[in-house]
C-alpha positions in Angstrom: -75.4 -40.2 -13.3 -72.1 -40.8 -15.0 -68.9 -38.9 -14.2 -69.0 -37.3 -17.7 -72.4 -35.8 -16.9 -71.2 -34.4 -13.6 -68.3 -32.7 -15.3 -70.7 -31.0 -17.7 -72.9 -29.8 -15.0 -70.2 -28.3 -12.7 -68.1 -26.7 -15.4 -65.8 -29.5 -16.4 -63.5 -29.8 -13.4 -60.3 -28.0 -12.7 -59.2 -25.5 -15.3 -55.6 -24.6 -15.7 -54.7 -21.0 -15.1 -52.6 -19.3 -17.7 -49.1 -18.6 -16.5 -48.2 -15.0 -16.0 -44.7 -14.1 -16.9 -43.2 -11.5 -14.7 -40.7 -9.4 -16.5 -37.9 -8.3 -14.2 -36.4 -4.9 -14.5 -32.8 -5.0 -15.9 -30.1 -4.6 -13.3 -28.4 -1.3 -13.7 -24.7 -1.6 -14.5 -22.6 0.2 -12.0 -19.7 2.1 -13.4 -16.4 1.5 -11.7 -15.1 4.6 -9.9 -12.2 6.1 -11.8 -9.1 6.1 -9.6 -8.1 9.8 -9.3 -5.2 9.2 -6.9 -1.6 9.5 -7.8 -1.3 5.7 -7.7 -3.1 5.4 -11.0 -5.1 2.3 -10.2 -2.2 0.4 -8.6 -2.1 -0.5 -4.9 1.5 0.5 -4.4 4.4 2.3 -6.1 8.1 2.7 -5.6 9.0 5.3 -3.1 11.2 7.2 -5.6 8.4 7.5 -8.2 6.0 8.5 -5.4 8.2 11.3 -4.4 8.6 12.4 -8.0 4.8 12.5 -8.4 4.5 14.7 -5.3 6.4 17.4 -7.4 3.7 17.3 -10.1 2.0 20.7 -10.4 -1.4 18.9 -10.9 -1.3 18.0 -7.2 -1.0 21.7 -6.4 -4.6 22.2 -7.6 -5.9 19.6 -5.2 -3.9 20.6 -2.1 -2.9 24.2 -2.6 0.5 23.3 -1.1 3.7 24.4 -2.8 6.2 21.9 -4.1 8.6 22.2 -1.2 5.8 21.7 1.4 4.6 18.6 -0.5 8.0 17.0 -0.8 8.9 17.8 2.9 5.7 16.4 4.3 5.8 13.4 2.0 9.3 12.7 3.3 8.1 12.9 6.9 5.0 10.9 6.4 6.2 8.2 3.9 10.0 8.4 4.3 10.5 4.8 5.3 10.5 1.6 3.2 11.1 1.0 -0.5 7.5 1.4 -1.6 4.5 3.4 -0.6 1.1 1.6 -0.5 -2.3 3.1 -0.8 -3.1 1.7 2.7 -0.1 3.6 4.1 -1.6 6.9 2.9 -4.9 5.9 4.5 -3.2 4.9 7.7 -1.3 8.2 7.8 -4.6 10.1 7.4 -6.1 8.2 10.3 -2.9 8.8 12.4 -3.1 12.5 11.7 -6.6 12.6 13.0 -5.5 11.2 16.3 -3.7 14.3 17.2 -1.1 14.1 20.0 -1.7 10.4 20.4 -1.0 9.5 16.8 2.2 8.4 15.2 3.0 12.0 14.0 2.8 13.7 17.3 6.1 15.6 16.6 4.5 17.7 13.8 3.2 21.1 14.5 -0.5 21.9 14.3 0.0 23.8 11.0 2.0 20.9 9.5 -0.6 18.4 10.5 -3.3 20.4 8.7 -1.1 20.6 5.6 -0.4 16.9 5.8 -4.2 16.2 6.0 -4.7 18.2 2.8 -1.8 16.3 1.2 -3.2 12.9 2.0 -6.6 13.9 0.7 -4.9 15.2 -2.5 -2.9 12.0 -2.9 -6.0 9.9 -2.6 -7.9 12.1 -4.9 -10.7 12.9 -2.4 
């Protein structure tokens, strides 16, 4: 028997399988979070413009603190240096959570609570 005859009897040898194309689901596009902080998308701002933005009535809605309280606490928390960085605000928020062991241990309990609200309002949380 020839090889040709064997292929006829047993089905012609190895058949190629058709390739299955797997369609992948499209990757969802993540929308970038809009920066709602008073920094406006920047990582830092000059201290004078930062203090000016603390007087903005829009910040009152987020913190329910008066203008005098916001400026007084802003001066105590961020009164050093020529610029205020977003990381400085986050650091101040962590220091306020430490209580009597933190950097702001001289503040009264009431002022610490107000300062926590202020930092959350500044960051837009």
